C-alpha positions as a Markdown table, in Angstrom:
| # | Residue | x | y | z |
|---|---|---|---|---|
| 1 | Unk | -8.3 | 30.7 | -16.4 |
| 2 | Unk | -11.3 | 28.9 | -17.7 |
| 3 | Unk | -12.6 | 26.1 | -15.4 |
| 4 | Unk | -11.8 | 23.4 | -18.0 |
| 5 | Unk | -8.3 | 24.7 | -18.3 |
| 6 | Unk | -7.8 | 24.5 | -14.5 |
| 7 | Unk | -9.0 | 20.9 | -14.6 |
| 8 | Unk | -6.6 | 20.1 | -17.5 |
| 9 | Unk | -3.6 | 21.8 | -15.8 |
| 10 | Unk | -4.4 | 20.0 | -12.5 |
| 11 | Unk | -4.5 | 16.7 | -14.3 |
| 12 | Unk | -1.2 | 17.4 | -16.0 |
| 13 | Unk | 0.4 | 18.3 | -12.7 |
| 14 | Unk | -0.9 | 15.1 | -11.1 |
| 15 | Unk | 0.4 | 13.0 | -13.9 |
| 16 | Unk | 3.7 | 14.8 | -13.9 |
| 17 | Unk | 4.1 | 14.4 | -10.2 |
| 18 | Unk | 3.3 | 10.7 | -10.3 |
| 19 | Unk | 5.8 | 10.2 | -13.2 |
| 20 | Unk | 8.5 | 11.9 | -11.3 |
| 21 | Unk | 7.9 | 9.9 | -8.1 |
| 22 | Unk | 7.8 | 6.6 | -10.1 |
| 23 | Unk | 11.1 | 7.5 | -11.8 |
| 24 | Unk | 12.7 | 8.2 | -8.4 |
| 25 | Unk | 11.3 | 4.9 | -7.1 |
| 26 | Unk | 12.8 | 3.0 | -10.1 |
| 27 | Unk | 16.2 | 4.7 | -9.6 |
| 28 | Unk | 16.1 | 4.0 | -5.9 |
| 29 | Unk | 15.3 | 0.3 | -6.5 |
| 30 | Unk | 18.2 | 0.1 | -8.9 |
| 31 | Unk | 20.9 | 2.2 | -7.1 |
| 32 | Unk | 19.5 | 2.5 | -3.5 |
| 33 | Unk | 17.6 | 5.5 | -2.1 |
| 34 | Unk | 20.7 | 7.3 | -0.8 |
| 35 | Unk | 22.7 | 7.0 | -4.0 |
| 36 | Unk | 20.4 | 9.0 | -6.3 |
| 37 | Unk | 20.4 | 12.8 | -6.7 |
| 38 | Unk | 17.8 | 15.3 | -7.7 |
| 39 | Unk | 19.7 | 15.9 | -10.9 |
| 40 | Unk | 19.6 | 12.1 | -11.8 |
| 41 | Unk | 15.8 | 12.0 | -11.2 |
| 42 | Unk | 15.3 | 15.2 | -13.3 |
| 43 | Unk | 17.3 | 13.7 | -16.2 |
| 44 | Unk | 15.6 | 10.3 | -16.0 |
| 45 | Unk | 12.1 | 11.9 | -15.7 |
| 46 | Unk | 12.9 | 14.2 | -18.6 |
| 47 | Unk | 12.2 | 17.4 | -16.7 |
| 48 | Unk | 14.4 | 20.3 | -15.6 |
| 49 | Unk | 15.6 | 20.7 | -12.1 |
| 50 | Unk | 13.5 | 23.8 | -11.5 |
| 51 | Unk | 10.4 | 21.8 | -12.6 |
| 52 | Unk | 11.4 | 18.9 | -10.4 |
| 53 | Unk | 11.7 | 21.3 | -7.4 |
| 54 | Unk | 8.1 | 22.6 | -8.1 |
| 55 | Unk | 6.9 | 19.1 | -7.3 |
| 56 | Unk | 9.3 | 17.8 | -4.6 |
| 57 | Unk | 11.8 | 19.3 | -2.2 |
| 58 | Unk | 14.0 | 16.2 | -2.1 |
| 59 | Unk | 14.3 | 12.5 | -3.1 |
| 60 | Unk | 12.8 | 11.2 | 0.1 |
| 61 | Unk | 9.5 | 13.1 | -0.5 |
| 62 | Unk | 9.4 | 11.6 | -4.0 |
| 63 | Unk | 9.8 | 8.1 | -2.6 |
| 64 | Unk | 7.3 | 8.7 | 0.1 |
| 65 | Unk | 4.7 | 10.0 | -2.4 |
| 66 | Unk | 5.2 | 7.0 | -4.7 |
| 67 | Unk | 4.9 | 4.6 | -1.7 |
| 68 | Unk | 1.8 | 6.4 | -0.4 |
| 69 | Unk | 0.1 | 6.1 | -3.8 |
| 70 | Unk | 1.0 | 2.4 | -3.9 |
| 71 | Unk | -0.5 | 1.8 | -0.4 |
| 72 | Unk | -3.6 | 3.7 | -1.3 |
| 73 | Unk | -4.1 | 1.4 | -4.3 |
| 74 | Unk | -3.7 | -1.7 | -2.1 |
| 75 | Unk | -6.2 | -0.3 | 0.4 |
| 76 | Unk | -8.7 | 0.5 | -2.4 |
| 77 | Unk | -8.2 | -3.1 | -3.8 |
| 78 | Unk | -9.0 | -4.5 | -0.4 |
| 79 | Unk | -11.9 | -2.2 | 0.1 |
| 80 | Unk | -13.4 | -3.3 | -3.2 |
| 81 | Unk | -13.3 | -6.9 | -1.9 |
| 82 | Unk | -15.1 | -6.0 | 1.3 |
| 83 | Unk | -17.6 | -3.9 | -0.6 |
| 84 | Unk | -17.9 | -6.4 | -3.5 |
| 85 | Unk | -20.2 | -9.2 | -4.4 |
| 86 | Unk | -20.7 | -12.4 | -2.5 |
| 87 | Unk | -21.6 | -13.6 | 0.9 |
| 88 | Unk | -19.9 | -12.0 | 3.9 |
| 89 | Unk | -17.9 | -15.1 | 4.7 |
| 90 | Unk | -16.7 | -15.4 | 1.1 |
| 91 | Unk | -15.6 | -11.7 | 1.1 |
| 92 | Unk | -13.7 | -12.3 | 4.3 |
| 93 | Unk | -11.9 | -15.3 | 2.7 |
| 94 | Unk | -11.0 | -13.2 | -0.4 |
| 95 | Unk | -9.8 | -10.3 | 1.8 |
| 96 | Unk | -7.5 | -12.5 | 3.9 |
| 97 | Unk | -6.0 | -14.2 | 0.8 |
| 98 | Unk | -5.6 | -10.9 | -1.0 |
| 99 | Unk | -3.8 | -9.3 | 1.9 |
| 100 | Unk | -1.5 | -12.3 | 2.4 |
| 101 | Unk | -0.6 | -12.0 | -1.3 |
| 102 | Unk | 0.1 | -8.3 | -0.9 |
| 103 | Unk | 2.4 | -9.0 | 2.1 |
| 104 | Unk | 4.3 | -11.6 | 0.3 |
| 105 | Unk | 4.7 | -9.5 | -2.8 |
| 106 | Unk | 5.9 | -6.5 | -0.8 |
| 107 | Unk | 8.7 | -8.5 | 0.8 |
| 108 | Unk | 9.9 | -9.6 | -2.6 |
| 109 | Unk | 9.8 | -6.3 | -4.4 |
| 110 | Unk | 11.1 | -3.8 | -1.8 |
| 111 | Unk | 14.3 | -3.0 | -0.2 |
| 112 | Unk | 15.1 | -2.6 | 3.5 |
| 113 | Unk | 16.7 | 0.8 | 2.8 |
| 114 | Unk | 13.6 | 2.1 | 1.0 |
| 115 | Unk | 11.3 | 0.6 | 3.6 |
| 116 | Unk | 13.0 | 2.4 | 6.4 |
| 117 | Unk | 12.9 | 5.7 | 4.5 |
| 118 | Unk | 9.2 | 5.6 | 3.5 |
| 119 | Unk | 7.7 | 3.8 | 6.5 |
| 120 | Unk | 7.4 | 6.6 | 9.1 |
| 121 | Unk | 5.4 | 5.7 | 12.2 |
| 122 | Unk | 2.7 | 8.1 | 11.1 |
| 123 | Unk | 2.4 | 6.5 | 7.7 |
| 124 | Unk | 2.4 | 3.0 | 9.2 |
| 125 | Unk | -0.2 | 3.8 | 11.8 |
| 126 | Unk | -2.5 | 5.3 | 9.2 |
| 127 | Unk | -2.2 | 2.4 | 6.8 |
| 128 | Unk | -2.6 | -0.2 | 9.6 |
| 129 | Unk | -5.6 | 1.7 | 10.9 |
| 130 | Unk | -7.3 | 1.5 | 7.5 |
| 131 | Unk | -6.5 | -2.2 | 7.2 |
| 132 | Unk | -7.8 | -3.0 | 10.7 |
| 133 | Unk | -11.0 | -1.1 | 10.0 |
| 134 | Unk | -11.6 | -3.0 | 6.7 |
| 135 | Unk | -10.9 | -6.4 | 8.4 |
| 136 | Unk | -13.1 | -5.5 | 11.4 |
| 137 | Unk | -15.9 | -4.7 | 9.1 |
| 138 | Unk | -15.5 | -7.9 | 7.1 |
| 139 | Unk | -15.3 | -9.9 | 10.3 |
| 140 | Unk | -18.3 | -8.2 | 11.8 |
| 141 | Unk | -20.4 | -8.8 | 8.6 |
| 142 | Unk | -19.3 | -12.5 | 8.3 |
| 143 | Unk | -19.8 | -13.3 | 11.9 |
| 144 | Unk | -22.9 | -11.5 | 13.0 |
| 145 | Unk | -21.5 | -10.9 | 16.5 |
| 146 | Unk | -20.9 | -14.4 | 17.7 |
| 147 | Unk | -17.2 | -14.1 | 18.7 |
| 148 | Unk | -15.7 | -13.8 | 22.2 |
| 149 | Unk | -13.3 | -11.1 | 21.0 |
| 150 | Unk | -14.4 | -7.8 | 19.4 |
| 151 | Unk | -14.0 | -7.5 | 15.6 |
| 152 | Unk | -11.3 | -4.8 | 15.9 |
| 153 | Unk | -9.1 | -7.1 | 18.1 |
| 154 | Unk | -9.6 | -10.0 | 15.7 |
| 155 | Unk | -8.8 | -7.6 | 12.8 |
| 156 | Unk | -5.6 | -6.4 | 14.4 |
| 157 | Unk | -4.6 | -10.0 | 14.9 |
| 158 | Unk | -5.4 | -11.0 | 11.3 |
| 159 | Unk | -3.5 | -8.0 | 9.8 |
| 160 | Unk | -0.4 | -8.8 | 11.9 |
| 161 | Unk | -0.6 | -12.5 | 11.4 |
| 162 | Unk | -0.9 | -12.1 | 7.7 |
| 163 | Unk | 2.3 | -10.1 | 7.6 |
| 164 | Unk | 4.0 | -13.5 | 8.2 |
| 165 | Unk | 3.2 | -14.3 | 4.5 |
| 166 | Unk | 6.2 | -12.0 | 3.7 |
| 167 | Unk | 8.5 | -14.6 | 5.2 |
| 168 | Unk | 7.3 | -17.8 | 3.5 |
| 169 | Unk | 7.9 | -19.2 | 0.1 |
| 170 | Unk | 5.3 | -18.4 | -2.6 |
| 171 | Unk | 3.9 | -21.9 | -2.3 |
| 172 | Unk | 3.0 | -21.3 | 1.4 |
| 173 | Unk | 1.2 | -18.0 | 1.2 |
| 174 | Unk | -2.2 | -19.6 | 0.9 |
| 175 | Unk | -1.4 | -21.8 | 3.9 |
| 176 | Unk | -0.7 | -18.7 | 6.0 |
| 177 | Unk | -4.1 | -17.3 | 4.8 |
| 178 | Unk | -5.8 | -20.5 | 5.7 |
| 179 | Unk | -4.3 | -20.5 | 9.2 |
| 180 | Unk | -5.5 | -17.0 | 9.8 |
| 181 | Unk | -9.0 | -17.8 | 8.5 |
| 182 | Unk | -9.1 | -20.9 | 10.8 |
| 183 | Unk | -8.1 | -18.8 | 13.8 |
| 184 | Unk | -10.9 | -16.3 | 12.9 |
| 185 | Unk | -13.4 | -19.1 | 12.8 |
């Protein structure tokens, strides 16, 4: 196959894979992750069952793939804040607020069944490690080394404390972010 054809085929496969995973996620949100079948996903996605099995061995892998893509998008969004314009302190403020918003949104738009299914310890550890690294970098750049605790310890505290934004009303998310920022200062 010509190189440009390979590229086009790979793009098609990636788009197809994402569409199937998104369809499975939508069905799982509507019916619960254990109530959907491969046949239902194939029909809803508009593909045959053999095509579906080329991409995923089971529903759980579809849900995990969709969730992983979602997490990667959030990490990229947060990284763009850390790498973005502005003074280091301003970037840290934006990072804390953005992550509080993500935590709050996640709690409102997920389900406990799906969370248990897609949040393996490995997945959680990897995502949290990326978040802690981003926060540590932002703290280090904003602080210039004047803290009693090392930036990674402060970053781990911030990530876990901001998770509390999941449990507060929408009107209090910014208050959670401010509390964390105050503690970091």
